[in-house]
Backbone as JSON Lines, residues from 0, in Angstrom:
{"i":0,"aa":"X","n":[120.94,103.43,95.01],"ca":[119.54,103.71,95.65],"c":[118.56,102.1,96.21]}
{"i":1,"aa":"X","n":[118.91,102.27,97.9],"ca":[118.0,101.0,98.88],"c":[116.57,100.61,98.48]}
{"i":2,"aa":"X","n":[116.36,99.54,98.0],"ca":[115.06,99.07,97.8],"c":[114.23,98.63,98.9]}
{"i":3,"aa":"X","n":[113.27,99.06,99.2],"ca":[112.19,99.01,99.88],"c":[110.53,98.87,99.59]}
{"i":4,"aa":"X","n":[110.14,97.9,100.42],"ca":[109.38,97.01,100.11],"c":[107.96,97.12,101.61]}
{"i":5,"aa":"X","n":[106.86,97.56,101.23],"ca":[106.03,98.0,101.91],"c":[105.36,97.1,103.08]}
{"i":6,"aa":"X","n":[105.07,96.85,103.81],"ca":[104.79,95.63,104.82],"c":[103.25,95.27,104.69]}
{"i":7,"aa":"X","n":[102.66,96.4,104.39],"ca":[100.97,96.45,104.07],"c":[100.83,96.49,102.67]}
{"i":8,"aa":"X","n":[99.3,96.37,102.54],"ca":[98.66,96.7,101.32],"c":[98.17,98.01,100.69]}
{"i":9,"aa":"X","n":[97.91,98.76,101.88],"ca":[97.73,99.96,101.6],"c":[98.86,100.94,101.13]}
{"i":10,"aa":"X","n":[98.7,102.03,100.11],"ca":[99.0,103.48,99.62],"c":[99.87,104.19,100.57]}
{"i":11,"aa":"X","n":[99.75,104.75,101.86],"ca":[101.04,105.06,102.4],"c":[101.54,104.5,103.29]}
{"i":12,"aa":"X","n":[102.47,105.12,103.86],"ca":[103.39,104.72,105.24],"c":[102.89,104.74,106.65]}
{"i":13,"aa":"X","n":[103.05,103.71,107.28],"ca":[102.73,103.6,108.7],"c":[104.04,103.62,109.61]}
{"i":14,"aa":"X","n":[104.42,104.37,110.25],"ca":[105.25,104.45,111.31],"c":[105.05,104.78,112.49]}
{"i":15,"aa":"X","n":[105.37,104.23,113.37],"ca":[105.17,104.21,114.74],"c":[106.07,104.46,115.91]}
{"i":16,"aa":"X","n":[106.16,105.12,116.97],"ca":[107.08,105.52,117.78],"c":[106.71,104.91,118.79]}
{"i":17,"aa":"X","n":[107.55,104.02,119.43],"ca":[107.19,103.4,120.89],"c":[107.7,103.78,122.06]}
{"i":18,"aa":"X","n":[107.14,103.41,123.28],"ca":[108.42,103.61,124.45],"c":[107.22,103.73,125.27]}
{"i":19,"aa":"X","n":[107.89,103.88,126.63],"ca":[106.97,103.71,127.92],"c":[106.89,105.78,128.01]}
{"i":20,"aa":"X","n":[105.89,105.91,129.07],"ca":[105.38,107.43,129.51],"c":[106.94,107.94,129.78]}
{"i":21,"aa":"X","n":[106.9,109.53,128.73],"ca":[108.1,110.18,129.56],"c":[109.34,109.8,128.88]}
{"i":22,"aa":"X","n":[109.16,108.98,127.51],"ca":[110.57,108.78,126.57],"c":[110.52,109.39,125.53]}
{"i":23,"aa":"X","n":[109.84,110.33,125.52],"ca":[109.48,111.57,124.28],"c":[109.17,111.22,122.94]}
{"i":24,"aa":"X","n":[108.1,110.4,123.2],"ca":[107.67,110.04,121.85],"c":[106.87,111.39,121.19]}
{"i":25,"aa":"X","n":[106.46,112.1,122.37],"ca":[105.51,113.14,121.35],"c":[106.34,114.39,120.71]}
{"i":26,"aa":"X","n":[107.34,114.37,121.37],"ca":[108.45,115.68,120.56],"c":[108.9,115.12,119.69]}
{"i":27,"aa":"X","n":[109.06,113.92,119.68],"ca":[109.61,113.15,118.48],"c":[108.39,112.91,116.84]}
{"i":28,"aa":"X","n":[107.56,112.62,117.57],"ca":[106.37,112.96,116.49],"c":[105.95,113.93,115.75]}
{"i":29,"aa":"X","n":[105.95,115.38,116.66],"ca":[105.78,116.18,116.06],"c":[106.92,117.16,115.23]}
{"i":30,"aa":"X","n":[108.13,116.46,116.0],"ca":[109.36,116.89,114.87],"c":[109.55,115.96,113.36]}
{"i":31,"aa":"X","n":[108.94,114.99,113.55],"ca":[109.18,113.78,112.13],"c":[107.81,114.53,110.98]}
{"i":32,"aa":"X","n":[106.62,115.16,112.03],"ca":[105.64,115.56,111.35],"c":[106.1,116.58,110.66]}
{"i":33,"aa":"X","n":[106.53,117.62,111.53],"ca":[107.33,118.97,110.48],"c":[108.42,118.54,109.48]}
{"i":34,"aa":"X","n":[109.04,117.76,109.5],"ca":[110.28,117.46,108.85],"c":[109.11,116.49,107.04]}
{"i":35,"aa":"X","n":[108.21,115.43,107.3],"ca":[107.42,115.16,106.57],"c":[106.39,116.26,106.05]}
{"i":36,"aa":"X","n":[106.09,117.3,106.37],"ca":[105.34,118.41,105.56],"c":[105.97,119.2,104.72]}
{"i":37,"aa":"X","n":[107.62,119.5,105.44],"ca":[108.0,120.43,104.89],"c":[108.39,120.33,103.07]}
{"i":38,"aa":"X","n":[108.54,118.54,103.18],"ca":[109.04,118.16,101.94],"c":[107.23,117.54,101.38]}
{"i":39,"aa":"X","n":[106.2,118.26,101.39],"ca":[104.7,118.24,100.87],"c":[104.33,116.77,100.98]}
{"i":40,"aa":"X","n":[104.56,116.32,102.23],"ca":[103.82,114.67,102.32],"c":[102.53,115.1,103.43]}
{"i":41,"aa":"X","n":[101.78,114.3,102.77],"ca":[100.42,114.52,103.53],"c":[100.46,113.19,104.93]}
{"i":42,"aa":"X","n":[100.76,114.11,106.11],"ca":[101.03,113.85,107.56],"c":[99.44,113.51,108.34]}
{"i":43,"aa":"X","n":[99.13,112.19,108.71],"ca":[97.91,111.85,109.91],"c":[98.83,111.46,110.94]}
{"i":44,"aa":"X","n":[98.51,112.26,112.28],"ca":[98.98,111.88,113.81],"c":[97.89,111.06,114.07]}
{"i":45,"aa":"X","n":[97.94,109.86,114.77],"ca":[96.76,109.08,115.69],"c":[97.67,109.02,116.81]}
{"i":46,"aa":"X","n":[97.52,109.16,118.05],"ca":[97.76,108.65,119.55],"c":[97.69,107.65,119.95]}
{"i":47,"aa":"X","n":[98.08,107.03,121.23],"ca":[96.97,105.82,122.05],"c":[95.75,106.64,122.48]}
{"i":48,"aa":"X","n":[94.85,105.4,122.56],"ca":[93.49,106.15,123.41],"c":[93.12,107.75,123.74]}
{"i":49,"aa":"X","n":[92.37,107.54,121.66],"ca":[92.18,108.91,121.0],"c":[90.8,108.87,120.66]}
{"i":50,"aa":"X","n":[90.28,107.45,120.55],"ca":[89.14,107.04,120.06],"c":[88.56,107.52,120.69]}
{"i":51,"aa":"X","n":[87.12,108.3,119.96],"ca":[85.95,109.31,120.27],"c":[84.98,108.86,120.64]}
{"i":52,"aa":"X","n":[85.15,107.52,120.65],"ca":[83.93,106.01,120.77],"c":[84.41,105.79,122.6]}
{"i":53,"aa":"X","n":[85.33,105.2,122.62],"ca":[86.08,104.95,123.52],"c":[87.15,105.17,124.76]}
{"i":54,"aa":"X","n":[87.6,106.54,124.39],"ca":[88.74,107.11,125.25],"c":[87.9,107.74,126.22]}
{"i":55,"aa":"X","n":[86.76,108.29,126.02],"ca":[85.97,108.62,127.59],"c":[85.6,107.24,128.34]}
{"i":56,"aa":"X","n":[85.37,106.54,127.68],"ca":[84.74,105.28,128.71],"c":[85.92,104.98,129.58]}
{"i":57,"aa":"X","n":[87.02,104.39,129.05],"ca":[88.59,104.14,129.52],"c":[89.16,105.59,130.6]}
{"i":58,"aa":"X","n":[88.36,106.74,130.44],"ca":[89.24,107.45,131.62],"c":[88.08,107.44,132.48]}
{"i":59,"aa":"X","n":[86.87,107.54,132.6],"ca":[85.66,107.43,133.44],"c":[86.07,105.88,134.2]}
{"i":60,"aa":"X","n":[86.41,104.94,133.51],"ca":[86.55,103.6,134.21],"c":[87.97,103.86,135.22]}
{"i":61,"aa":"X","n":[88.96,104.46,134.53],"ca":[89.89,104.63,135.5],"c":[90.08,105.71,136.43]}
{"i":62,"aa":"X","n":[89.08,106.45,136.63],"ca":[88.42,107.49,137.53],"c":[88.23,106.72,138.81]}
{"i":63,"aa":"X","n":[87.11,105.92,138.3],"ca":[86.55,105.19,139.48],"c":[86.89,103.83,139.87]}
{"i":64,"aa":"X","n":[88.08,103.86,139.14],"ca":[88.94,102.38,139.48],"c":[88.24,100.67,138.96]}
{"i":65,"aa":"X","n":[87.31,100.81,138.1],"ca":[87.06,100.07,137.76],"c":[87.6,98.47,136.82]}
{"i":66,"aa":"X","n":[88.81,99.3,136.49],"ca":[89.48,98.2,135.53],"c":[90.14,97.18,136.37]}
{"i":67,"aa":"X","n":[89.88,95.98,135.77],"ca":[90.28,94.94,136.1],"c":[91.82,94.14,134.74]}
{"i":68,"aa":"X","n":[92.56,93.64,134.84],"ca":[93.1,93.22,134.0],"c":[92.5,92.78,132.47]}
{"i":69,"aa":"X","n":[91.54,91.97,132.49],"ca":[90.83,91.97,131.49],"c":[89.99,93.31,130.83]}
{"i":70,"aa":"X","n":[89.39,93.59,131.58],"ca":[88.47,94.83,131.27],"c":[89.72,95.72,130.43]}
{"i":71,"aa":"X","n":[90.82,96.01,131.09],"ca":[91.93,96.78,130.63],"c":[92.16,96.53,129.6]}
{"i":72,"aa":"X","n":[92.89,95.56,128.82],"ca":[92.84,94.94,127.55],"c":[91.88,95.36,127.03]}
{"i":73,"aa":"X","n":[90.08,94.98,127.27],"ca":[89.44,94.44,126.03],"c":[88.69,96.4,125.71]}
{"i":74,"aa":"X","n":[89.07,97.38,126.67],"ca":[88.7,98.21,125.92],"c":[89.59,98.99,125.47]}
{"i":75,"aa":"X","n":[90.97,98.88,126.01],"ca":[92.17,99.72,124.85],"c":[92.09,98.87,123.67]}
{"i":76,"aa":"X","n":[91.62,97.6,123.43],"ca":[91.47,96.89,121.93],"c":[90.6,97.46,120.93]}
{"i":77,"aa":"X","n":[89.44,97.71,121.76],"ca":[88.34,98.67,121.13],"c":[88.7,99.81,120.79]}
{"i":78,"aa":"X","n":[89.84,100.44,121.74],"ca":[90.33,101.9,121.31],"c":[90.64,101.78,120.32]}
{"i":79,"aa":"X","n":[91.68,100.84,119.94],"ca":[92.48,100.94,119.06],"c":[91.82,100.54,117.86]}
{"i":80,"aa":"X","n":[90.63,99.88,117.76],"ca":[90.02,99.08,117.02],"c":[89.81,99.92,116.14]}
{"i":81,"aa":"X","n":[88.72,101.26,117.09],"ca":[88.08,102.03,116.31],"c":[89.08,103.03,115.58]}
{"i":82,"aa":"X","n":[90.01,103.29,116.2],"ca":[91.04,104.46,115.45],"c":[91.56,103.64,114.21]}
{"i":83,"aa":"X","n":[91.23,102.58,114.26],"ca":[92.35,101.6,112.97],"c":[91.21,101.9,111.94]}
{"i":84,"aa":"X","n":[90.2,101.24,112.39],"ca":[88.84,101.65,111.34],"c":[88.52,102.86,110.73]}
{"i":85,"aa":"X","n":[88.55,103.7,111.43],"ca":[88.14,105.59,110.93],"c":[89.19,106.25,110.47]}
{"i":86,"aa":"X","n":[90.42,106.13,111.38],"ca":[91.27,107.36,111.19],"c":[92.32,106.58,110.79]}
{"i":87,"aa":"X","n":[93.13,105.57,111.02],"ca":[94.55,105.12,110.39],"c":[94.41,104.57,108.77]}
{"i":88,"aa":"X","n":[93.59,102.92,108.84],"ca":[93.45,102.81,107.35],"c":[92.82,103.56,106.52]}
{"i":89,"aa":"X","n":[92.06,104.33,106.74],"ca":[91.73,105.19,105.75],"c":[92.39,106.52,105.48]}
{"i":90,"aa":"X","n":[93.14,106.51,106.11],"ca":[94.4,107.93,105.84],"c":[95.53,107.3,105.19]}
{"i":91,"aa":"X","n":[95.94,105.49,105.56],"ca":[96.53,104.85,104.55],"c":[96.19,104.58,103.03]}
{"i":92,"aa":"X","n":[95.01,104.44,102.75],"ca":[94.47,104.2,102.01],"c":[94.44,105.36,100.52]}
{"i":93,"aa":"X","n":[94.49,106.71,101.37],"ca":[94.05,108.17,100.53],"c":[96.07,108.22,100.33]}
{"i":94,"aa":"X","n":[97.1,107.33,101.09],"ca":[98.53,107.48,100.7],"c":[99.0,108.51,101.44]}
{"i":95,"aa":"X","n":[98.58,108.87,102.52],"ca":[99.21,109.69,103.72],"c":[99.78,108.8,104.66]}
{"i":96,"aa":"X","n":[101.01,109.65,105.07],"ca":[102.48,108.9,106.34],"c":[101.6,108.96,107.31]}
{"i":97,"aa":"X","n":[101.31,108.13,107.42],"ca":[100.63,107.9,109.0],"c":[101.74,107.7,110.26]}
{"i":98,"aa":"X","n":[102.02,108.79,111.1],"ca":[102.75,108.54,112.25],"c":[101.93,108.08,113.66]}
{"i":99,"aa":"X","n":[102.44,107.35,114.28],"ca":[101.35,107.06,115.34],"c":[102.64,107.22,117.09]}
{"i":100,"aa":"X","n":[101.58,107.55,117.49],"ca":[102.67,107.95,119.3],"c":[101.95,106.43,120.16]}
{"i":101,"aa":"X","n":[102.75,105.43,119.73],"ca":[102.4,104.15,120.11],"c":[101.22,102.86,119.18]}
{"i":102,"aa":"X","n":[101.87,101.68,119.16],"ca":[100.36,100.88,118.47],"c":[100.55,99.53,119.62]}
{"i":103,"aa":"X","n":[100.39,98.4,119.02],"ca":[99.7,97.79,119.62],"c":[100.89,97.13,120.56]}
{"i":104,"aa":"X","n":[102.08,97.31,120.37],"ca":[103.06,96.83,121.02],"c":[102.72,97.57,122.7]}
{"i":105,"aa":"X","n":[102.29,98.24,122.64],"ca":[102.11,99.03,124.19],"c":[100.95,97.95,124.65]}
{"i":106,"aa":"X","n":[99.67,97.78,124.25],"ca":[99.08,96.65,124.62],"c":[99.81,95.48,125.16]}
{"i":107,"aa":"X","n":[100.73,94.79,124.07],"ca":[101.58,93.81,124.17],"c":[101.93,93.48,125.5]}
{"i":108,"aa":"X","n":[102.85,94.64,126.14],"ca":[103.95,95.14,127.36],"c":[102.99,94.72,128.07]}
{"i":109,"aa":"X","n":[101.82,96.19,128.28],"ca":[101.1,96.39,129.33],"c":[100.19,95.28,130.02]}
{"i":110,"aa":"X","n":[99.44,94.48,128.88],"ca":[98.54,93.85,129.33],"c":[99.84,92.32,130.11]}
{"i":111,"aa":"X","n":[100.95,91.73,128.98],"ca":[101.4,90.61,129.84],"c":[101.89,91.16,131.04]}
{"i":112,"aa":"X","n":[102.2,92.45,131.59],"ca":[103.01,93.11,132.78],"c":[101.52,92.38,133.78]}
{"i":113,"aa":"X","n":[100.63,92.85,133.25],"ca":[98.89,92.74,134.0],"c":[98.52,91.26,134.29]}
{"i":114,"aa":"X","n":[99.72,90.38,133.93],"ca":[99.25,88.76,133.71],"c":[98.49,88.13,132.76]}
{"i":115,"aa":"X","n":[98.19,88.9,132.17],"ca":[97.47,88.44,130.2],"c":[98.43,87.28,129.62]}
{"i":116,"aa":"X","n":[97.73,86.2,129.06],"ca":[98.43,85.37,128.01],"c":[98.86,86.35,127.0]}
{"i":117,"aa":"X","n":[100.47,85.81,126.62],"ca":[100.62,87.11,125.48],"c":[99.9,86.51,124.07]}
{"i":118,"aa":"X","n":[100.25,85.11,123.79],"ca":[99.39,84.91,122.85],"c":[97.43,85.34,122.26]}
{"i":119,"aa":"X","n":[96.95,85.57,123.81],"ca":[95.53,86.01,123.91],"c":[95.75,87.3,123.3]}
{"i":120,"aa":"X","n":[96.27,88.04,124.34],"ca":[96.9,89.28,123.74],"c":[97.0,89.85,122.04]}
{"i":121,"aa":"X","n":[97.98,89.14,121.75],"ca":[98.54,89.2,120.22],"c":[97.25,88.47,119.03]}
{"i":122,"aa":"X","n":[96.35,87.79,119.65],"ca":[95.06,87.48,118.75],"c":[94.4,88.85,118.76]}
{"i":123,"aa":"X","n":[93.99,89.82,120.12],"ca":[93.54,90.56,119.78],"c":[93.38,91.57,118.9]}
{"i":124,"aa":"X","n":[95.11,91.71,118.21],"ca":[95.48,92.65,117.8],"c":[95.97,91.65,115.92]}
{"i":125,"aa":"X","n":[95.57,90.79,115.69],"ca":[96.17,90.41,114.93],"c":[95.86,90.58,113.26]}
{"i":126,"aa":"X","n":[94.67,91.51,113.43],"ca":[94.18,91.93,112.1],"c":[94.94,93.41,112.14]}
{"i":127,"aa":"X","n":[95.45,93.61,112.72],"ca":[96.4,95.33,112.48],"c":[97.45,95.31,111.34]}
{"i":128,"aa":"X","n":[97.34,96.18,110.41],"ca":[98.47,96.09,109.29],"c":[100.0,96.28,109.86]}
{"i":129,"aa":"X","n":[101.23,95.78,109.81],"ca":[102.26,95.76,110.18],"c":[102.84,96.93,109.58]}
{"i":130,"aa":"X","n":[103.44,97.63,110.7],"ca":[104.23,99.27,110.38],"c":[105.06,98.88,109.39]}
{"i":131,"aa":"X","n":[105.62,99.69,108.61],"ca":[106.9,99.8,107.57],"c":[108.08,100.41,108.71]}
{"i":132,"aa":"X","n":[107.53,100.93,109.77],"ca":[108.76,101.47,110.5],"c":[108.41,101.49,111.84]}
{"i":133,"aa":"X","n":[109.08,101.19,113.16],"ca":[108.83,100.88,114.69],"c":[110.23,101.41,115.67]}
{"i":134,"aa":"X","n":[109.97,102.77,115.63],"ca":[111.51,103.53,116.39],"c":[110.85,102.74,118.08]}
{"i":135,"aa":"X","n":[111.92,102.57,118.66],"ca":[111.57,102.06,120.18],"c":[112.64,103.28,120.93]}
{"i":136,"aa":"X","n":[112.11,104.24,122.03],"ca":[112.57,105.24,122.37],"c":[113.09,104.7,123.82]}
{"i":137,"aa":"X","n":[114.79,103.83,123.96],"ca":[114.91,102.98,125.07],"c":[115.22,104.12,126.35]}
{"i":138,"aa":"X","n":[114.76,103.33,127.4],"ca":[114.86,104.94,128.14],"c":[115.03,103.99,129.75]}
{"i":139,"aa":"X","n":[115.9,104.57,130.7],"ca":[116.11,103.82,131.92],"c":[115.11,103.98,132.74]}
{"i":140,"aa":"X","n":[114.81,103.48,133.88],"ca":[113.75,103.95,134.52],"c":[113.53,104.98,135.78]}
{"i":141,"aa":"X","n":[115.17,105.11,135.98],"ca":[115.39,106.21,137.26],"c":[114.97,107.43,135.92]}
{"i":142,"aa":"X","n":[115.42,107.67,134.83],"ca":[115.4,108.86,134.25],"c":[114.14,109.05,133.77]}
{"i":143,"aa":"X","n":[113.15,108.4,133.5],"ca":[111.69,108.04,133.26],"c":[110.67,108.72,134.61]}
{"i":144,"aa":"X","n":[111.36,108.18,135.41],"ca":[110.62,108.14,136.78],"c":[110.95,110.44,137.32]}
{"i":145,"aa":"X","n":[111.82,110.49,136.49],"ca":[112.43,112.26,137.1],"c":[111.49,112.9,135.78]}
{"i":146,"aa":"X","n":[111.63,112.46,135.12],"ca":[110.88,113.32,133.85],"c":[109.17,113.22,133.8]}
{"i":147,"aa":"X","n":[108.42,112.01,134.66],"ca":[107.46,112.06,134.8],"c":[106.8,112.74,136.02]}
{"i":148,"aa":"X","n":[107.74,112.86,136.89],"ca":[107.53,113.39,138.47],"c":[107.37,114.98,137.8]}
{"i":149,"aa":"X","n":[108.62,115.47,136.88],"ca":[108.32,116.99,136.37],"c":[107.48,117.33,135.46]}
{"i":150,"aa":"X","n":[106.45,116.14,134.81],"ca":[105.78,116.94,134.16],"c":[103.96,116.38,134.62]}
{"i":151,"aa":"X","n":[103.72,115.22,134.21],"ca":[102.5,115.32,134.21],"c":[102.32,113.94,135.7]}
{"i":152,"aa":"X","n":[103.3,114.06,136.79],"ca":[102.84,113.5,137.86],"c":[103.0,111.81,137.57]}
{"i":153,"aa":"X","n":[102.33,110.95,138.78],"ca":[102.57,109.49,138.84],"c":[101.35,109.43,138.39]}
{"i":154,"aa":"X","n":[101.06,108.17,137.99],"ca":[99.61,108.15,137.52],"c":[99.1,106.9,138.25]}
{"i":155,"aa":"X","n":[97.88,106.35,138.64],"ca":[97.61,105.5,139.16],"c":[97.85,104.02,138.54]}
{"i":156,"aa":"X","n":[97.06,103.62,137.1],"ca":[97.86,103.05,136.62],"c":[99.0,102.97,135.83]}
{"i":157,"aa":"X","n":[99.85,103.77,135.29],"ca":[101.06,103.7,134.54],"c":[102.0,103.9,135.7]}
{"i":158,"aa":"X","n":[101.67,103.88,137.4],"ca":[102.37,103.43,138.21],"c":[102.44,101.87,138.37]}
{"i":159,"aa":"X","n":[101.51,101.41,137.84],"ca":[101.02,99.68,138.09],"c":[100.34,99.54,139.64]}
{"i":160,"aa":"X","n":[99.91,100.97,140.19],"ca":[99.31,100.47,141.75],"c":[98.4,99.63,141.5]}
{"i":161,"aa":"X","n":[97.39,99.39,140.37],"ca":[96.41,98.1,140.73],"c":[96.89,97.12,140.43]}
{"i":162,"aa":"X","n":[98.36,96.78,140.43],"ca":[98.75,95.32,140.35],"c":[99.13,95.29,141.93]}
{"i":163,"aa":"X","n":[99.29,96.25,142.52],"ca":[99.44,95.77,143.97],"c":[101.3,95.53,144.06]}
{"i":164,"aa":"X","n":[101.92,96.13,143.39],"ca":[103.63,96.4,143.43],"c":[104.2,96.27,144.4]}
{"i":165,"aa":"X","n":[103.77,97.71,144.74],"ca":[103.78,98.43,146.15],"c":[103.1,99.11,146.75]}
{"i":166,"aa":"X","n":[103.33,99.93,147.31],"ca":[102.08,100.77,148.46],"c":[102.9,102.36,147.93]}
{"i":167,"aa":"X","n":[104.04,101.89,147.84],"ca":[105.06,103.55,147.7],"c":[104.61,103.48,145.98]}
{"i":168,"aa":"X","n":[104.31,105.06,145.54],"ca":[104.04,105.31,144.5],"c":[105.38,105.34,143.49]}
{"i":169,"aa":"X","n":[105.94,105.72,144.21],"ca":[107.6,105.58,143.77],"c":[108.17,104.15,142.81]}
{"i":170,"aa":"X","n":[108.01,103.41,143.59],"ca":[108.52,102.27,144.03],"c":[107.58,101.3,142.87]}
{"i":171,"aa":"X","n":[106.29,101.52,143.39],"ca":[105.3,100.56,141.92],"c":[106.01,100.81,140.77]}
{"i":172,"aa":"X","n":[105.95,102.67,140.73],"ca":[106.46,102.99,138.96],"c":[107.59,101.99,138.41]}
{"i":173,"aa":"X","n":[107.96,101.89,139.45],"ca":[109.69,101.71,139.28],"c":[109.64,100.34,138.76]}
{"i":174,"aa":"X","n":[109.26,99.31,139.66],"ca":[108.6,97.94,139.56],"c":[107.87,97.83,138.08]}
{"i":175,"aa":"X","n":[106.49,98.28,138.18],"ca":[105.95,98.52,136.64],"c":[106.85,98.72,135.27]}
{"i":176,"aa":"X","n":[107.13,99.71,135.41],"ca":[107.57,100.44,134.55],"c":[109.15,99.48,133.96]}
{"i":177,"aa":"X","n":[109.53,98.99,134.9],"ca":[111.08,98.32,134.12],"c":[110.28,96.71,133.58]}
{"i":178,"aa":"X","n":[109.08,96.1,134.01],"ca":[108.38,94.96,133.83],"c":[108.22,95.41,132.18]}
{"i":179,"aa":"X","n":[107.42,96.85,131.97],"ca":[107.09,96.9,130.37],"c":[108.35,96.98,129.82]}
{"i":180,"aa":"X","n":[109.51,97.25,130.03],"ca":[110.67,97.53,129.12],"c":[110.73,96.29,129.02]}
{"i":181,"aa":"X","n":[111.03,95.57,130.07],"ca":[111.78,94.06,129.92],"c":[110.51,93.01,128.7]}
{"i":182,"aa":"X","n":[109.29,93.73,128.45],"ca":[108.68,93.07,127.47],"c":[109.03,93.8,125.91]}
{"i":183,"aa":"X","n":[109.42,95.0,126.61],"ca":[109.65,95.68,125.28],"c":[111.06,94.99,124.61]}
{"i":184,"aa":"X","n":[111.58,94.94,125.35],"ca":[112.73,93.87,125.12],"c":[113.19,93.06,124.35]}
{"i":185,"aa":"X","n":[111.79,91.97,124.83],"ca":[111.28,90.8,124.66],"c":[111.02,90.93,122.59]}
{"i":186,"aa":"X","n":[110.53,92.12,122.53],"ca":[109.95,92.28,121.06],"c":[110.53,92.66,120.55]}
{"i":187,"aa":"X","n":[111.9,93.49,120.69],"ca":[112.74,94.05,119.81],"c":[113.1,93.26,118.44]}
{"i":188,"aa":"X","n":[113.27,92.33,118.69],"ca":[113.71,91.24,117.29],"c":[112.76,90.82,116.45]}
{"i":189,"aa":"X","n":[111.79,90.56,117.22],"ca":[110.7,89.75,116.89],"c":[109.87,90.88,115.7]}
{"i":190,"aa":"X","n":[109.66,92.1,115.97],"ca":[108.92,93.35,115.28],"c":[109.94,93.98,114.95]}
{"i":191,"aa":"X","n":[111.41,93.47,114.93],"ca":[112.0,95.17,114.14],"c":[112.31,96.19,114.19]}
{"i":192,"aa":"X","n":[112.2,96.37,116.07],"ca":[112.19,97.79,116.09],"c":[113.81,98.24,116.17]}
{"i":193,"aa":"X","n":[113.66,99.83,115.48],"ca":[115.04,100.47,115.6],"c":[114.95,101.02,116.95]}
{"i":194,"aa":"X","n":[115.97,100.52,117.64],"ca":[116.06,100.83,119.07],"c":[117.13,101.88,119.2]}
{"i":195,"aa":"X","n":[116.44,103.27,119.6],"ca":[117.45,104.61,119.74],"c":[117.53,104.58,121.18]}
{"i":196,"aa":"X","n":[118.43,104.74,121.81],"ca":[119.09,105.31,123.06],"c":[118.55,106.9,123.39]}
{"i":197,"aa":"X","n":[117.12,106.81,124.4],"ca":[116.48,107.88,124.64],"c":[117.18,108.92,125.42]}
{"i":198,"aa":"X","n":[118.24,108.74,125.71],"ca":[118.76,109.81,126.47],"c":[119.71,110.3,125.78]}
{"i":199,"aa":"X","n":[119.9,110.19,124.2],"ca":[120.31,111.1,123.52],"c":[119.48,112.32,122.93]}
{"i":200,"aa":"X","n":[120.1,113.43,123.1],"ca":[119.37,114.62,122.86],"c":[118.15,114.51,121.76]}
{"i":201,"aa":"X","n":[117.34,115.79,122.0],"ca":[116.37,115.41,121.05],"c":[116.44,115.47,119.47]}
{"i":202,"aa":"X","n":[117.7,116.53,119.64],"ca":[117.93,116.89,117.74],"c":[118.41,115.27,117.22]}
{"i":203,"aa":"X","n":[119.7,114.73,117.91],"ca":[120.39,113.32,117.78],"c":[119.32,112.57,117.57]}
{"i":204,"aa":"X","n":[117.96,112.37,118.47],"ca":[117.39,111.49,118.42],"c":[116.46,111.66,116.81]}
{"i":205,"aa":"X","n":[116.17,112.86,116.59],"ca":[115.18,113.44,115.46],"c":[115.78,113.04,113.94]}
{"i":206,"aa":"X","n":[117.76,113.29,114.25],"ca":[118.08,113.08,113.12],"c":[118.28,111.23,112.68]}
{"i":207,"aa":"X","n":[118.71,110.61,113.64],"ca":[118.52,108.88,113.9],"c":[116.84,108.8,112.78]}
{"i":208,"aa":"X","n":[116.03,108.86,113.2],"ca":[114.66,108.88,112.61],"c":[114.7,109.46,111.33]}
{"i":209,"aa":"X","n":[114.95,110.67,110.88],"ca":[114.65,111.33,109.74],"c":[115.67,110.57,109.05]}
{"i":210,"aa":"X","n":[116.37,110.19,108.87],"ca":[117.35,109.31,108.05],"c":[116.95,108.14,107.32]}
{"i":211,"aa":"X","n":[116.59,107.49,108.7],"ca":[115.55,106.28,108.55],"c":[114.1,106.39,107.56]}
{"i":212,"aa":"X","n":[113.37,107.06,107.69],"ca":[112.61,107.73,107.18],"c":[112.5,108.06,105.93]}
{"i":213,"aa":"X","n":[113.85,108.74,105.18],"ca":[114.56,109.52,104.14],"c":[114.6,108.69,103.0]}
{"i":214,"aa":"X","n":[115.11,107.25,103.58],"ca":[115.58,106.85,103.02],"c":[114.71,105.91,102.12]}
{"i":215,"aa":"X","n":[113.42,105.34,102.83],"ca":[112.0,105.12,102.56],"c":[111.35,105.73,101.53]}
{"i":216,"aa":"X","n":[111.68,106.89,101.85],"ca":[110.99,107.8,101.0],"c":[111.92,108.17,99.71]}
{"i":217,"aa":"X","n":[113.21,108.1,99.56],"ca":[114.23,108.02,98.74],"c":[113.85,106.97,97.8]}
{"i":218,"aa":"X","n":[113.66,106.36,98.24],"ca":[113.16,104.73,97.24],"c":[111.68,104.88,96.44]}
{"i":219,"aa":"X","n":[110.94,106.02,96.42],"ca":[109.91,106.2,95.77],"c":[108.69,105.13,95.79]}
{"i":220,"aa":"X","n":[108.58,104.68,97.31],"ca":[107.47,104.0,97.32],"c":[106.19,104.47,97.37]}
{"i":221,"aa":"X","n":[106.34,105.8,97.89],"ca":[105.14,106.88,97.71],"c":[105.49,107.86,97.16]}
{"i":222,"aa":"X","n":[104.25,108.42,96.27],"ca":[104.5,109.38,95.65],"c":[104.75,110.82,96.41]}
């Protein structure tokens, strides 16, 4: 049996699925949740920008185009801090498997692309516990663009329009998302991402994730 040691002090497990918009995170999060619940594990899910205290403020600021690079960083960091203190850590203390749709790696990628110093951004999140697993869904920009157009449509900030990359929505999206992907590439080895080809089928990706998680569960690290 493979030995596994948790990367934080809490009773539960912290598992993150990272990737850009359109990479399939939400689908895989739901499948992993069902996989764990079928084995009678307690599961808690938290998604990016869902703080009851801050999320509405961010949405209003976006709607009114009030966010510069620094306020963008600080508001998202506030949302993260609120969820960590009031949702994520309490669940970990209670022995839950906590599944996160994005972690502070998203902030590192987006904030650096918006011109923030990476050391400054890391300091904003230095208190956050290290995840036990980080899955990264790696997708090429052209496929991301097709998926986004076919679902939610192009968002002003997710297309990097606030950065003035291009007046063309599609071109701006390509430039911004490619820069974010480059930042994720820089993080893969530093943070031990399990990088998965996002163009694989939903079933193939789910099986890879479930096998990695099952290895941890089989080690008996949580009850």
